[in-house]
LUMPAMI-369743 format. One record per atom (N, C-alpha, C): atom name; residue in three letters; residue number from 0; x negated, y negated, z negated. Coordinates in Angstrom, 2 decimals, always signed. Each point is the difference from the previous one (the first is absolute). Last residue first. Layout:
N
NODE   gukol   lumvo   vogu      east     north        up
NODE      CA     ALA    NUM         X         Y         Z
...
end
This chain:
168
NODE   gukol   lumvo   vogu      east     north        up
NODE       N     ASN    167   -165.97   -150.67   -178.69
NODE      CA     ASN    167     -1.24     -0.49     +0.60
NODE       C     ASN    167     -0.73     -0.92     -0.94
NODE       N     THR    166     +4.40     +2.07     -0.50
NODE      CA     THR    166     -1.07     +0.88     -0.43
NODE       C     THR    166     -1.34     -0.43     +0.58
NODE       N     GLY    165     +4.73     -1.71     +0.65
NODE      CA     GLY    165     -0.76     -0.60     -1.09
NODE       C     GLY    165     -1.12     +0.88     -0.52
NODE       N     LYS    164     +3.30     +0.45     +3.77
NODE      CA     LYS    164     +0.26     +0.76     -1.22
NODE       C     LYS    164     -0.74     -0.59     -1.20
NODE       N     GLU    163     -0.62     -1.94     +4.29
NODE      CA     GLU    163     +1.43     -0.07     -0.29
NODE       C     GLU    163     +0.34     +0.72     -1.30
NODE       N     VAL    162     -4.41     +0.26     +1.63
NODE      CA     VAL    162     +0.29     -1.36     -0.46
NODE       C     VAL    162     +1.46     -0.12     -0.39
NODE       N     SER    161     -1.33     +4.03     +1.93
NODE      CA     SER    161     -0.64     -0.14     -1.30
NODE       C     SER    161     +0.26     -1.38     -0.60
NODE       N     LEU    160     +1.43     +0.92     +4.41
NODE      CA     LEU    160     +0.82     +0.71     -0.98
NODE       C     LEU    160     -0.56     -0.16     -1.41
NODE       N     LYS    159     -2.57     -1.73     +3.48
NODE      CA     LYS    159     +1.22     -0.78     -0.13
NODE       C     LYS    159     +0.93     +0.64     -1.03
NODE       N     ARG    158     -3.86     +2.33     +1.18
NODE      CA     ARG    158     -0.33     -1.17     -0.84
NODE       C     ARG    158     +1.22     -0.88     -0.20
NODE       N     MET    157     +0.45     +3.68     +2.87
NODE      CA     MET    157     -0.21     +0.46     -1.38
NODE       C     MET    157     -0.32     -1.16     -0.93
NODE       N     ASP    156     +0.38     -0.90     +4.63
NODE      CA     ASP    156     +1.30     +0.36     -0.57
NODE       C     ASP    156     -0.14     +0.43     -1.46
NODE       N     ALA    155     -3.95     -0.82     +2.41
NODE      CA     ALA    155     +0.72     -1.27     -0.22
NODE       C     ALA    155     +1.37     +0.27     -0.63
NODE       N     VAL    154     -2.51     +3.72     +1.33
NODE      CA     VAL    154     -0.61     -0.63     -1.18
NODE       C     VAL    154     +0.71     -1.31     -0.32
NODE       N     TYR    153     +1.36     +2.21     +3.92
NODE      CA     TYR    153     +0.36     +0.79     -1.19
NODE       C     TYR    153     -0.55     -0.67     -1.26
NODE       N     ASP    152     -1.29     -1.77     +4.15
NODE      CA     ASP    152     +1.40     -0.33     -0.30
NODE       C     ASP    152     +0.47     +0.73     -1.26
NODE       N     LEU    151     -4.24     +1.09     +1.65
NODE      CA     LEU    151     -0.02     -1.37     -0.50
NODE       C     LEU    151     +1.41     -0.44     -0.40
NODE       N     THR    150     -0.44     +4.12     +2.14
NODE      CA     THR    150     -0.51     +0.07     -1.37
NODE       C     THR    150     -0.05     -1.39     -0.63
NODE       N     ALA    149     +1.28     +0.31     +4.51
NODE      CA     ALA    149     +1.00     +0.69     -0.82
NODE       C     ALA    149     -0.44     +0.05     -1.46
NODE       N     GLN    148     -2.95     -1.70     +3.36
NODE      CA     GLN    148     +1.03     -0.96     -0.43
NODE       C     GLN    148     +1.04     +0.66     -0.90
NODE       N     ASN    147     -4.99     +2.03     +0.03
NODE      CA     ASN    147     +1.01     -0.30     +1.02
NODE       C     ASN    147     +1.08     -0.91     -0.58
NODE       N     ARG    146     -3.80     +1.53     -2.48
NODE      CA     ARG    146     -0.52     +0.33     +1.31
NODE       C     ARG    146     +0.99     -0.31     +1.12
NODE       N     LEU    145     -0.89     -0.16     -5.36
NODE      CA     LEU    145     +0.62     -1.00     +0.86
NODE       C     LEU    145     -0.58     +0.08     +1.41
NODE       N     TYR    144     +0.82     +3.36     -4.26
NODE      CA     TYR    144     -1.08     -0.26     +0.95
NODE       C     TYR    144     +0.59     -0.91     +1.07
NODE       N     ALA    143     +1.51     +0.93     -5.31
NODE      CA     ALA    143     +0.40     -0.20     +1.39
NODE       C     ALA    143     -1.25     -0.30     +0.83
NODE       N     ILE    142     +1.16     +2.53     -4.95
NODE      CA     ILE    142     -0.94     -0.80     +0.78
NODE       C     ILE    142     +0.48     -0.02     +1.44
NODE       N     ASP    141     +2.05     +1.03     -5.30
NODE      CA     ASP    141     +0.13     +0.16     +1.45
NODE       C     ASP    141     -0.98     -0.92     +0.68
NODE       N     PHE    140     +0.38     +2.51     -5.18
NODE      CA     PHE    140     -0.17     -1.20     +0.82
NODE       C     PHE    140     +0.09     +0.37     +1.47
NODE       N     HIS    139     +0.52     +1.83     -5.62
NODE      CA     HIS    139     +0.38     +0.20     +1.39
NODE       C     HIS    139     -0.27     -1.30     +0.75
NODE       N     LEU    138     -1.48     +2.54     -4.88
NODE      CA     LEU    138     +0.00     -1.24     +0.77
NODE       C     LEU    138     +0.32     +0.37     +1.44
NODE       N     GLN    137     +1.33     +2.74     -4.71
NODE      CA     GLN    137     -0.67     -0.03     +1.29
NODE       C     GLN    137     +0.10     -1.41     +0.61
NODE       N     GLY    136     +2.16     +1.59     -4.13
NODE      CA     GLY    136     -1.44     +0.11     -0.17
NODE       C     GLY    136     -0.80     +0.00     +1.29
NODE       N     THR    135     +4.85     -0.46     +0.11
NODE      CA     THR    135     -0.39     +1.17     -0.79
NODE       C     THR    135     -1.51     +0.22     -0.05
NODE       N     LEU    134     +0.92     -3.90     +2.89
NODE      CA     LEU    134     +1.08     +0.96     -0.23
NODE       C     LEU    134     -0.59     +1.24     -0.66
NODE       N     LEU    133     -1.09     -5.46     +2.07
NODE      CA     LEU    133     -0.36     +1.06     -0.94
NODE       C     LEU    133     +1.21     +0.90     -0.20
NODE       N     TRP    132     -1.57     -3.31     +4.42
NODE      CA     TRP    132     +0.84     +0.21     -1.17
NODE       C     TRP    132     -0.57     +1.12     -0.86
NODE       N     ILE    131     -0.33     -3.24     +4.97
NODE      CA     ILE    131     -0.79     +0.62     -1.05
NODE       C     ILE    131     +0.90     +0.13     -1.22
NODE       N     ASP    130     -0.24     -1.47     +5.76
NODE      CA     ASP    130     +0.77     +0.27     -1.20
NODE       C     ASP    130     -0.92     +0.68     -1.00
NODE       N     SER    129     -1.68     -1.70     +4.08
NODE      CA     SER    129     +1.38     -0.43     +0.22
NODE       C     SER    129     +0.89     +0.28     -1.21
NODE       N     VAL    128     -5.31     -1.04     +1.33
NODE      CA     VAL    128     +0.73     +0.83     -0.96
NODE       C     VAL    128     +1.44     -0.48     +0.07
NODE       N     ALA    127     -3.58     -0.30     +4.13
NODE      CA     ALA    127     +0.75     -0.73     -1.02
NODE       C     ALA    127     +0.62     +1.03     -0.95
NODE       N     PHE    126     -4.16     -0.52     +4.22
NODE      CA     PHE    126     +0.88     +0.74     -0.89
NODE       C     PHE    126     +0.72     -0.94     -0.94
NODE       N     VAL    125     -2.69     -1.82     +3.37
NODE      CA     VAL    125     +0.18     +1.32     +0.61
NODE       C     VAL    125     +1.02     +0.80     -0.81
NODE       N     PRO    124     +0.30     -5.42     +0.11
NODE      CA     PRO    124     -0.87     +1.07     -0.52
NODE       C     PRO    124     +0.29     +1.31     +0.73
NODE       N     ILE    123     +0.51     -4.76     +2.44
NODE      CA     ILE    123     +0.77     +0.80     -0.94
NODE       C     ILE    123     -0.92     +1.11     -0.49
NODE       N     ASN    122     -1.41     -3.26     +3.32
NODE      CA     ASN    122     +0.43     -0.70     -1.21
NODE       C     ASN    122     +1.01     +0.75     -0.86
NODE       N     ALA    121     -0.30     +1.59     +5.05
NODE      CA     ALA    121     -1.01     -0.76     -0.75
NODE       C     ALA    121     +0.66     -0.64     -1.22
NODE       N     LYS    120     +1.97     +4.57     +2.04
NODE      CA     LYS    120     +0.02     -1.45     +0.23
NODE       C     LYS    120     -1.11     -0.63     -0.83
NODE       N     PHE    119     +0.61     +4.65     -0.12
NODE      CA     PHE    119     +0.37     -0.23     +1.40
NODE       C     PHE    119     +0.10     -1.48     +0.34
NODE       N     ALA    118     -3.51     +2.07     -3.64
NODE      CA     ALA    118     +1.45     -0.12     +0.11
NODE       C     ALA    118     +0.33     -0.32     +1.45
NODE       N     THR    117     -4.46     +2.80     -1.44
NODE      CA     THR    117     +0.55     -1.32     +0.23
NODE       C     THR    117     +1.52     +0.07     +0.03
NODE       N     LEU    116     -4.87     +2.83     -1.80
NODE      CA     LEU    116     +1.39     +0.03     +0.42
NODE       C     LEU    116     +0.49     -1.43     +0.18
NODE       N     GLN    115     -4.44     +2.14     -1.51
NODE      CA     GLN    115     +0.15     -0.79     +1.22
NODE       C     GLN    115     +1.41     +0.11     +0.58
NODE       N     GLN    114     -1.93     +1.67     -4.26
NODE      CA     GLN    114     +0.42     +0.96     +1.03
NODE       C     GLN    114     +0.17     -0.65     +1.37
NODE       N     GLN    113     -1.18     -2.65     -3.75
NODE      CA     GLN    113     -1.03     +1.04     +0.08
NODE       C     GLN    113     +0.33     +1.03     +1.09
NODE       N     GLN    112     +3.18     -3.33     -0.95
NODE      CA     GLN    112     -1.18     -0.61     +0.63
NODE       C     GLN    112     -1.10     +1.04     +0.16
NODE       N     ALA    111     +3.82     +1.28     -2.33
NODE      CA     ALA    111     +0.31     -0.17     +1.43
NODE       C     ALA    111     -1.19     -0.60     +0.75
NODE       N     ALA    110     -0.30     +0.37     -4.68
NODE      CA     ALA    110     -0.07     +1.33     +0.63
NODE       C     ALA    110     +0.28     -0.10     +1.49
NODE       N     LYS    109     +0.52     -3.90     -2.54
NODE      CA     LYS    109     -1.41     +0.37     +0.05
NODE       C     LYS    109     -0.17     +1.36     +0.70
NODE       N     ALA    108     +4.35     -1.44     -0.80
NODE      CA     ALA    108     -0.62     -0.87     +1.02
NODE       C     ALA    108     -1.49     +0.35     +0.15
NODE       N     LEU    107     +2.39     +2.12     -3.44
NODE      CA     LEU    107     +0.38     +0.54     +1.31
NODE       C     LEU    107     -0.62     -0.83     +1.13
NODE       N     ALA    106     -0.54     -1.54     -4.39
NODE      CA     ALA    106     -0.80     +1.21     +0.19
NODE       C     ALA    106     +0.32     +0.65     +1.35
NODE       N     GLN    105     +2.60     -3.69     -1.25
NODE      CA     GLN    105     -1.39     -0.43     +0.23
NODE       C     GLN    105     -0.90     +1.20     +0.26
NODE       N     GLU    104     +4.46     +0.87     -1.21
NODE      CA     GLU    104     -0.07     -0.56     +1.37
NODE       C     GLU    104     -1.41     -0.49     +0.32
NODE       N     LEU    103     +0.81     +1.51     -4.36
NODE      CA     LEU    103     +0.05     +1.12     +0.93
NODE       C     LEU    103     -0.07     -0.50     +1.44
NODE       N     GLN    102     +0.31     -3.18     -3.41
NODE      CA     GLN    102     -1.32     +0.64     -0.03
NODE       C     GLN    102     -0.05     +1.19     +0.97
NODE       N     HIS    101     +4.15     -2.21     -0.55
NODE      CA     HIS    101     -0.97     -0.91     +0.63
NODE       C     HIS    101     -1.40     +0.65     +0.06
NODE       N     THR    100     +3.35     +2.34     -2.29
NODE      CA     THR    100     +0.34     -0.08     +1.43
NODE       C     THR    100     -1.02     -0.85     +0.74
NODE       N     LEU     99     -0.23     +0.19     -4.69
NODE      CA     LEU     99     -0.54     +1.20     +0.63
NODE       C     LEU     99     +0.29     +0.01     +1.50
NODE       N     LEU     98     +1.90     -3.40     -2.62
NODE      CA     LEU     98     -1.45     -0.21     +0.13
NODE       C     LEU     98     -0.64     +1.20     +0.71
NODE       N     ARG     97     +4.54     +0.43     -0.96
NODE      CA     ARG     97     -0.19     -1.10     +0.96
NODE       C     ARG     97     -1.49     -0.26     +0.24
NODE       N     LEU     96     +1.30     +3.26     -3.30
NODE      CA     LEU     96     +0.17     +0.43     +1.39
NODE       C     LEU     96     -0.23     -1.12     +1.00
NODE       N     GLN     95     +0.02     +0.03     -5.05
NODE      CA     GLN     95     -1.28     +0.00     +0.72
NODE       C     GLN     95     +0.15     +0.26     +1.50
NODE       N     VAL     94     +3.69     +0.18     -3.09
NODE      CA     VAL     94     -0.49     -1.39     +0.03
NODE       C     VAL     94     -1.27     -0.09     +0.85
NODE       N     THR     93     +1.97     +4.21     -1.05
NODE      CA     THR     93     +0.67     -0.68     +1.11
NODE       C     THR     93     -0.45     -1.44     +0.14
NODE       N     SER     92     -3.48     +3.43     -2.11
NODE      CA     SER     92     +1.35     -0.44     -0.34
NODE       C     SER     92     +0.61     -0.71     +1.21
NODE       N     LEU     91     -4.21     +3.93     -1.13
NODE      CA     LEU     91     +0.54     -1.15     +0.73
NODE       C     LEU     91     +1.40     -0.35     -0.49
NODE       N     ASP     90     -3.41     +3.58     -1.27
NODE      CA     ASP     90     +0.69     -0.90     -0.93
NODE       C     ASP     90     +0.52     -1.25     +0.68
NODE       N     GLY     89     -0.60     +4.49     +2.77
NODE      CA     GLY     89     -0.83     -0.35     -1.15
NODE       C     GLY     89     +0.80     -0.88     -0.95
NODE       N     ALA     88     +1.34     +2.07     +4.35
NODE      CA     ALA     88     +0.06     -1.42     -0.34
NODE       C     ALA     88     -0.93     -0.38     -1.14
NODE       N     ALA     87     -0.22     +3.90     +4.05
NODE      CA     ALA     87     +0.25     -0.16     -1.42
NODE       C     ALA     87     -0.09     -1.47     -0.36
NODE       N     ILE     86     +1.37     +0.80     +4.95
NODE      CA     ILE     86     -1.14     +0.41     -0.82
NODE       C     ILE     86     +0.40     -0.16     -1.47
NODE       N     GLN     85     +2.06     -0.15     +5.52
NODE      CA     GLN     85     +0.25     +0.01     -1.43
NODE       C     GLN     85     -1.23     +0.55     -0.70
NODE       N     TYR     84     +1.99     -2.28     +5.11
NODE      CA     TYR     84     -1.00     +0.71     -0.80
NODE       C     TYR     84     +0.47     +0.02     -1.44
NODE       N     GLU     83     +1.98     -1.00     +5.45
NODE      CA     GLU     83     +0.15     -0.06     -1.45
NODE       C     GLU     83     -1.05     +0.88     -0.68
NODE       N     PHE     82     +0.58     -2.90     +4.95
NODE      CA     PHE     82     -0.32     +1.27     -0.63
NODE       C     PHE     82     +0.04     -0.16     -1.52
NODE       N     VAL     81     +1.45     -2.34     +5.19
NODE      CA     VAL     81     -0.08     -0.21     -1.45
NODE       C     VAL     81     -0.13     +1.36     -0.66
NODE       N     LEU     80     +0.78     -2.14     +4.95
NODE      CA     LEU     80     -1.17     +0.71     -0.51
NODE       C     LEU     80     -0.21     -0.33     -1.47
NODE       N     VAL     79     +3.95     +0.05     +4.17
NODE      CA     VAL     79     -0.35     -0.66     -1.25
NODE       C     VAL     79     -1.08     +0.85     -0.68
NODE       N     GLY     78     +2.18     +1.30     +4.14
NODE      CA     GLY     78     -1.11     -0.92     +0.15
NODE       C     GLY     78     -0.38     -0.73     -1.27
NODE       N     HIS     77     +5.00     +1.83     +0.69
NODE      CA     HIS     77     -1.24     +0.50     +0.58
NODE       C     HIS     77     -1.05     -1.10     +0.06
NODE       N     GLY     76     +3.82     -0.21     -3.81
NODE      CA     GLY     76     -0.09     +0.05     +1.45
NODE       C     GLY     76     -1.37     +0.45     +0.46
NODE       N     TRP     75     +1.96     -0.25     -4.53
NODE      CA     TRP     75     +0.05     -1.35     +0.55
NODE       C     TRP     75     -0.16     +0.00     +1.51
NODE       N     VAL     74     -0.31     +3.93     -2.87
NODE      CA     VAL     74     +1.39     -0.45     +0.11
NODE       C     VAL     74     +0.12     -1.38     +0.63
NODE       N     ASP     73     -4.28     +2.05     -0.92
NODE      CA     ASP     73     +0.70     +0.63     +1.12
NODE       C     ASP     73     +1.42     -0.52     +0.16
NODE       N     ALA     72     -3.97     -1.16     -3.12
NODE      CA     ALA     72     +0.96     -0.88     +0.65
NODE       C     ALA     72     +0.74     +0.63     +1.17
NODE       N     ALA     71     -3.67     +1.83     -2.95
NODE      CA     ALA     71     +0.98     -0.64     -0.88
NODE       C     ALA     71     +1.14     -0.67     +0.74
NODE       N     VAL     70     -3.83     +4.28     +0.30
NODE      CA     VAL     70     +0.58     -1.05     +0.82
NODE       C     VAL     70     +1.16     -0.60     -0.79
NODE       N     GLN     69     -4.05     +2.09     -2.66
NODE      CA     GLN     69     +1.24     +0.44     +0.65
NODE       C     GLN     69     +0.48     -1.16     +0.85
NODE       N     SER     68     -5.19     +1.50     -2.14
NODE      CA     SER     68     +1.15     -0.88     +0.21
NODE       C     SER     68     +1.19     +0.75     +0.58
NODE       N     VAL     67     -4.72     +0.90     -3.24
NODE      CA     VAL     67     +0.80     +0.47     +1.13
NODE       C     VAL     67     +1.23     -0.88     +0.11
NODE       N     LEU     66     -5.16     +0.57     -2.59
NODE      CA     LEU     66     +1.14     -0.90     +0.21
NODE       C     LEU     66     +0.72     +0.41     +1.28
NODE       N     PRO     65     -2.90     +3.38     -3.29
NODE      CA     PRO     65     -0.07     -0.86     +1.18
NODE       C     PRO     65     +1.28     -0.83     +0.16
NODE       N     ALA     64     -1.12     +1.27     -4.93
NODE      CA     ALA     64     +0.23     +0.81     +1.21
NODE       C     ALA     64     -0.14     -0.95     +1.20
NODE       N     THR     63     -0.55     -1.69     -4.27
NODE      CA     THR     63     -0.25     +1.38     -0.42
NODE       C     THR     63     +0.20     +0.97     +1.18
NODE       N     LEU     62     -1.40     -5.54     -0.70
NODE      CA     LEU     62     +0.84     +0.99     +0.67
NODE       C     LEU     62     -0.38     +1.39     -0.48
NODE       N     ALA     61     -0.61     -4.43     -3.13
NODE      CA     ALA     61     -0.66     +0.79     +1.06
NODE       C     ALA     61     +0.99     +0.98     +0.60
NODE       N     PRO     60     +1.91     -4.58     -2.11
NODE      CA     PRO     60     -0.66     +1.24     -0.43
NODE       C     PRO     60     -0.63     +0.73     +1.19
NODE       N     LEU     59     +0.45     -5.38     -0.01
NODE      CA     LEU     59     +0.82     +1.19     +0.24
NODE       C     LEU     59     -0.73     +1.21     -0.55
NODE       N     LEU     58     -1.92     -4.18     -0.60
NODE      CA     LEU     58     +1.36     -0.48     +0.18
NODE       C     LEU     58     +0.99     +1.13     +0.26
NODE       N     HIS     57     -5.10     -0.32     -0.54
NODE      CA     HIS     57     +0.81     +0.40     -1.16
NODE       C     HIS     57     +1.41     -0.57     +0.05
NODE       N     GLN     56     -3.63     -0.06     +3.37
NODE      CA     GLN     56     +0.23     -1.26     -0.73
NODE       C     GLN     56     +0.86     +0.22     -1.24
NODE       N     GLN     55     -0.88     +3.59     +2.91
NODE      CA     GLN     55     -1.33     -0.47     -0.41
NODE       C     GLN     55     +0.10     -1.30     -0.81
NODE       N     ASN     54     +3.90     +1.70     +1.96
NODE      CA     ASN     54     -0.41     +0.86     -1.11
NODE       C     ASN     54     -1.36     -0.45     -0.52
NODE       N     LEU     53     +1.62     -2.05     +3.82
NODE      CA     LEU     53     +0.72     -0.49     -1.18
NODE       C     LEU     53     -0.28     +0.87     -1.23
NODE       N     GLN     52     -1.88     +1.35     +4.12
NODE      CA     GLN     52     -0.56     -1.31     -0.37
NODE       C     GLN     52     +0.68     -0.53     -1.27
NODE       N     HIS     51     +1.75     +3.93     +1.88
NODE      CA     HIS     51     -1.33     +0.25     -0.58
NODE       C     HIS     51     -0.63     -1.31     -0.48
NODE       N     VAL     50     +3.99     -0.30     +2.35
NODE      CA     VAL     50     +0.25     +0.55     -1.34
NODE       C     VAL     50     -1.32     +0.29     -0.69
NODE       N     ALA     49     -0.28     -1.41     +4.46
NODE      CA     ALA     49     +0.51     -1.08     -0.85
NODE       C     ALA     49     +0.24     +0.49     -1.43
NODE       N     ALA     48     -1.27     +3.14     +3.31
NODE      CA     ALA     48     -1.12     -0.91     -0.29
NODE       C     ALA     48     +0.45     -1.12     -0.95
NODE       N     ALA     47     +3.31     +2.93     +1.52
NODE      CA     ALA     47     -0.93     +0.73     -0.87
NODE       C     ALA     47     -1.18     -0.90     -0.38
NODE       N     ALA     46     +3.06     -1.69     +3.13
NODE      CA     ALA     46     +0.61     +0.08     -1.33
NODE       C     ALA     46     -0.93     +0.71     -0.98
NODE       N     ALA     45     -1.26     -0.17     +4.55
NODE      CA     ALA     45     -0.08     -1.33     -0.62
NODE       C     ALA     45     +0.56     +0.02     -1.41
NODE       N     ALA     44     +0.40     +3.94     +2.52
NODE      CA     ALA     44     -1.42     -0.27     -0.27
NODE       C     ALA     44     -0.16     -1.35     -0.70
NODE       N     ASP     43     +4.32     +1.18     +1.42
NODE      CA     ASP     43     -0.43     +0.88     -1.09
NODE       C     ASP     43     -1.46     -0.28     -0.37
NODE       N     THR     42     +1.75     -2.19     +3.76
NODE      CA     THR     42     +0.53     -0.57     -1.24
NODE       C     THR     42     -0.41     +0.84     -1.20
NODE       N     ALA     41     -1.09     +1.59     +4.28
NODE      CA     ALA     41     -0.77     -1.22     -0.28
NODE       C     ALA     41     +0.44     -0.63     -1.31
NODE       N     LYS     40     +2.43     +3.75     +1.50
NODE      CA     LYS     40     -1.38     +0.39     -0.34
NODE       C     LYS     40     -0.84     -1.22     -0.35
NODE       N     GLN     39     +4.36     -0.75     +1.56
NODE      CA     GLN     39     +0.03     +0.59     -1.34
NODE       C     GLN     39     -1.40     +0.41     -0.43
NODE       N     SER     38     +0.65     -1.56     +4.38
NODE      CA     SER     38     +0.11     -1.10     -0.96
NODE       C     SER     38     -0.02     +0.53     -1.43
NODE       N     THR     37     +0.09     +3.09     +3.51
NODE      CA     THR     37     -1.30     -0.68     -0.02
NODE       C     THR     37     +0.00     -1.15     -0.99
NODE       N     LEU     36     +4.10     +2.28     +0.56
NODE      CA     LEU     36     -1.03     +0.88     -0.57
NODE       C     LEU     36     -1.37     -0.66     -0.05
NODE       N     GLN     35     +3.63     -2.31     +2.08
NODE      CA     GLN     35     +0.23     +0.14     -1.43
NODE       C     GLN     35     -1.09     +0.85     -0.65
NODE       N     LEU     34     +0.01     -0.45     +4.68
NODE      CA     LEU     34     -0.34     -1.28     -0.62
NODE       C     LEU     34     +0.12     +0.11     -1.51
NODE       N     LEU     33     +1.49     +3.67     +2.41
NODE      CA     LEU     33     -1.46     -0.08     +0.08
NODE       C     LEU     33     -0.49     -1.31     -0.64
NODE       N     ARG     32     +4.61     +0.55     +0.41
NODE      CA     ARG     32     -0.52     +0.93     -1.01
NODE       C     ARG     32     -1.52     -0.02     -0.02
NODE       N     LEU     31     +2.20     -2.47     +3.35
NODE      CA     LEU     31     +0.20     -0.62     -1.31
NODE       C     LEU     31     -0.55     +0.89     -1.11
NODE       N     ALA     30     -0.05     +1.73     +4.37
NODE      CA     ALA     30     -0.94     -1.12     -0.11
NODE       C     ALA     30     +0.12     -0.68     -1.36
NODE       N     ARG     29     +3.09     +3.37     +0.99
NODE      CA     ARG     29     -1.33     +0.59     -0.13
NODE       C     ARG     29     -1.05     -1.09     -0.16
NODE       N     ASN     28     +4.42     -1.32     +0.92
NODE      CA     ASN     28     -0.12     +0.52     -1.37
NODE       C     ASN     28     -1.37     +0.62     -0.26
NODE       N     ARG     27     +0.96     -1.49     +4.38
NODE      CA     ARG     27     -0.07     -1.14     -0.92
NODE       C     ARG     27     -0.17     +0.49     -1.43
NODE       N     ARG     26     +0.73     +3.24     +3.32
NODE      CA     ARG     26     -1.32     -0.63     +0.19
NODE       C     ARG     26     -0.19     -1.14     -0.99
NODE       N     LEU     25     +4.24     +2.03     +0.11
NODE      CA     LEU     25     -0.99     +0.91     -0.58
NODE       C     LEU     25     -1.41     -0.57     +0.13
NODE       N     ARG     24     +3.51     -2.36     +2.05
NODE      CA     ARG     24     +0.11     -0.09     -1.46
NODE       C     ARG     24     -1.03     +0.90     -0.68
NODE       N     GLN     23     +0.38     +0.22     +4.69
NODE      CA     GLN     23     -0.55     -1.29     -0.40
NODE       C     GLN     23     +0.01     -0.15     -1.52
NODE       N     ALA     22     +2.05     +3.79     +1.84
NODE      CA     ALA     22     -1.44     +0.08     +0.18
NODE       C     ALA     22     -0.67     -1.30     -0.44
NODE       N     LEU     21     +4.70     +0.12     +0.02
NODE      CA     LEU     21     -0.53     +0.87     -1.04
NODE       C     LEU     21     -1.52     +0.09     +0.09
NODE       N     LEU     20     +2.25     -2.32     +3.40
NODE      CA     LEU     20     +0.07     -0.74     -1.26
NODE       C     LEU     20     -0.57     +0.81     -1.16
NODE       N     LEU     19     +0.34     +2.13     +4.20
NODE      CA     LEU     19     -1.01     -1.06     +0.04
NODE       C     LEU     19     -0.01     -0.82     -1.29
NODE       N     VAL     18     +3.35     +3.27     +0.52
NODE      CA     VAL     18     -1.31     +0.64     -0.15
NODE       C     VAL     18     -1.11     -1.05     +0.00
NODE       N     ALA     17     +4.38     -1.47     +0.87
NODE      CA     ALA     17     -0.13     +0.43     -1.39
NODE       C     ALA     17     -1.36     +0.64     -0.26
NODE       N     GLY     16     +1.08     -1.19     +4.44
NODE      CA     GLY     16     -0.17     -1.20     -0.85
NODE       C     GLY     16     -0.20     +0.37     -1.45
NODE       N     ILE     15     +1.05     +3.45     +2.99
NODE      CA     ILE     15     -1.36     -0.50     +0.27
NODE       C     ILE     15     -0.28     -1.23     -0.87
NODE       N     VAL     14     +4.36     +1.69     -0.15
NODE      CA     VAL     14     -0.93     +0.94     -0.63
NODE       C     VAL     14     -1.44     -0.48     +0.20
NODE       N     VAL     13     +3.35     -2.43     +2.18
NODE      CA     VAL     13     +0.14     -0.18     -1.46
NODE       C     VAL     13     -1.00     +0.91     -0.72
NODE       N     LEU     12     +0.36     +0.45     +4.65
NODE      CA     LEU     12     -0.66     -1.25     -0.35
NODE       C     LEU     12     +0.06     -0.27     -1.51
NODE       N     GLY     11     +2.32     +3.75     +1.66
NODE      CA     GLY     11     -1.45     +0.20     +0.15
NODE       C     GLY     11     -0.76     -1.26     -0.38
NODE       N     LEU     10     +4.68     -0.24     +0.17
NODE      CA     LEU     10     -0.42     +0.81     -1.14
NODE       C     LEU     10     -1.51     +0.24     +0.04
NODE       N     ILE      9     +1.86     -2.16     +3.67
NODE      CA     ILE      9     +0.07     -0.88     -1.18
NODE       C     ILE      9     -0.48     +0.75     -1.24
NODE       N     VAL      8     +0.38     +2.51     +3.94
NODE      CA     VAL      8     -1.08     -0.98     +0.14
NODE       C     VAL      8     -0.04     -0.91     -1.23
NODE       N     LEU      7     +3.55     +3.05     +0.28
NODE      CA     LEU      7     -1.27     +0.69     -0.24
NODE       C     LEU      7     -1.19     -0.95     +0.09
NODE       N     ILE      6     +4.27     -1.67     +1.09
NODE      CA     ILE      6     -0.05     +0.30     -1.43
NODE       C     ILE      6     -1.32     +0.69     -0.35
NODE       N     ILE      5     +0.89     -0.78     +4.54
NODE      CA     ILE      5     -0.24     -1.27     -0.68
NODE       C     ILE      5     -0.14     +0.23     -1.51
NODE       N     LEU      4     +1.23     +3.68     +2.63
NODE      CA     LEU      4     -1.38     -0.38     +0.28
NODE       C     LEU      4     -0.36     -1.29     -0.73
NODE       N     LEU      3     +4.46     +1.40     -0.18
NODE      CA     LEU      3     -0.83     +0.92     -0.76
NODE       C     LEU      3     -1.48     -0.34     +0.18
NODE       N     ILE      2     +3.09     -2.33     +2.59
NODE      CA     ILE      2     +0.11     -0.43     -1.40
NODE       C     ILE      2     -0.88     +0.90     -0.88
NODE       N     ASN      1     +0.43     +1.06     +4.58
NODE      CA     ASN      1     -0.80     -1.20     -0.18
NODE       C     ASN      1     +0.01     -0.46     -1.46
NODE       N     MET      0     +2.74     +3.64     +1.20
NODE      CA     MET      0     -1.39     +0.38     +0.08
NODE       C     MET      0     -0.91     -1.20     -0.24
end
């Protein structure tokens, strides 16, 4: 009888522990999703302003539809705030991408300042273009919102890979 009681108590403690861990994980995932959604909205607004600015400078074609992003970094882990965009490439060439990256980051910095957005650390930009490429007449680019350490680490990893591959 005592052994059965001990087994039931242990089993009860295991179940309670599992429920508490599950509840904690659900709360954490909900908070991360909220962070991701608010960051995506801010990044979308900054990206639209930056693309519009570059269109005014005749560096990018005009948007034919609203700029919409996709979460780009889910496979890298929770909390990475990187969003992928694609627009018509016009007559852009791969040679122009490095310069365009720099101009896009400048336009994003201006948009971030106008939106009063800040990075999570001093002396780093709010946004970074973590990747840019041409594919079937479309310009694809990833914008990282440097709002947390996970995103900063992701951008550093992507730049390291780019240097190693010689695409930087």
